[in-house]
N, C-alpha and C positions, 0 to 999 in steps of 0.2 A: 629215599626211594628213587628219585629221579636220577641221582648220581649213579646208582647201581644199574639202572636201565641204560644210561648212556655208555657205561663201561661195557656192558654186555653187547650193546649194539655195535660199538667200536670193535670189539673182539670178533663179532660175526663178520664185519666188513673185512677185517684183516684176514680171517680164515678164508673167506670167499675170494679175496684177491690172491692169496698164495695158491689156492686151488686153481685159479684161472691162469696163473703165471706159467704153470707147466703145460698149458694148452695153447701157447703162442703159436701163431701160424708160421709156417716155414714155406717160403716161396721157391719153387724150382723154375728157374728162368732159362730160356733158350736164347743165347746171344750168338747169332750167326753160326749155329750148329754146335756151339759149346754150351754145356749145361753148367749153370752156377746155382748156388743156393744162397738165399738171403732171408733176413727177417722182415724186409720191407717189400712192397709190391715191385714187380719187374718194371723196368724203365719203359720199354716199348710195349708193355702189356702182353708180351709173349710168355705166358705162364704155361709150364708143362705140368699136367696133372700129377699129383703125388698120391701115394697110398699110405694109409696108416699101417705101420709095421707091427703094431701090437695085435695080439690075438683078439678076435671078436668077443670071446667070452670075457676077456679082461675088460674090454671097453664096456660091455653090457653090465658087468659087475660094478664098475666105477660109476656108471650112470645110475644104476639102481641105488648104490650107496649114497650118491649125491641127492637123489630124490628123497630117500629116507631122511637124510640130514635136513634137507629143506623142509620137509613135512614136520619134523620134530622142532625145528627152529620156529616154524609158523605157529605151532601149538604153544610153544614156550612164549612167544611174543604175544599171542592172544591172552594167555594167562597173566602175563605181566601187565598188559593193558587193562584187563579186568581188575586186577589188584589195585592198580593206580586209580582207576575210576572209583572203586569202592572206597579207597582211602580219601579221595577228594570229597565224595559224598559225606563220609563220616566227619571230615573236618568242617565242611559247610554246615552240617547239623550242629556241631559243637559251637561254631561261631554264632549261629542264630540263637542257640540256647543261652550262651553267655550274654549276648546282646539283650535278650528278653529279661534275663535276671537283672542286668544292670539297669535297664529301663524301669523295672518294677521297684528296685531299690531307690532309684532317683525319685520316683513318684511318692514312695513311702516317706522319704526324707523331706520332700516338699510339703507333704501333709503334716508331718510332725513339726516342721518349722512354723507352719501357719498356726497349728494348735498352740505351740509355745508362745507365739506372738499374742494370740488371743488370751492365753492364760496370764501373761504379763500385763496385758491391758486390764484384765479382770482384777488383778492384785492392785493396780493403781487406782481403780475406781471402786474398790470394795469398801463397804461400810466397816466400821470398827468391829461390828458383830460378826461379819463374814470374812474378815481379813485373814485370819489364821487358816481357814479352810481354803481360801483362794491361793495363799502362799504355798500350802502343802500340794495343791493340785498343780501349780506352776512348777514347783520343784520336781515333782514326779514326771511331768512331761519333759522338763529339761533333762532329767536323768535318762529318760527313754531316748530322747534325741541324741544325747551324747553317746549312749551305748550303741545305738543302731546306725548312726550316721557319721560319727567322728572317729570310728575305730580304724 
């Protein structure tokens, strides 16, 4: 998502740069009565005012078109930022959920390990009359621990 955003942003910058390249300033300089044209400012600061030779309607149309493109780009940028923000919120929720699930599983395994230890202790201390019941209980707890925690 971020990669596509950077590509679009770069394309927009290139587009704006090429649009502004055609609007470079041309300086009309007066050098001792001789008129010269340059793309840099006049040395003595003696600039002769120039007029734009394009028709005013053409200039207005270009300005309107540029404003429309800028507005559309702004809307597109806002939409991309909203999408990115939404994706980040979703990802954050998923991480929190995964963390909560892992924490619950860890607590469950700790509890089962404790129960398994106690069941093994019960088998070791069980009387001959209760030994089989204690072994069965210990085996079931061990199976549950293996199934839930060692998978």
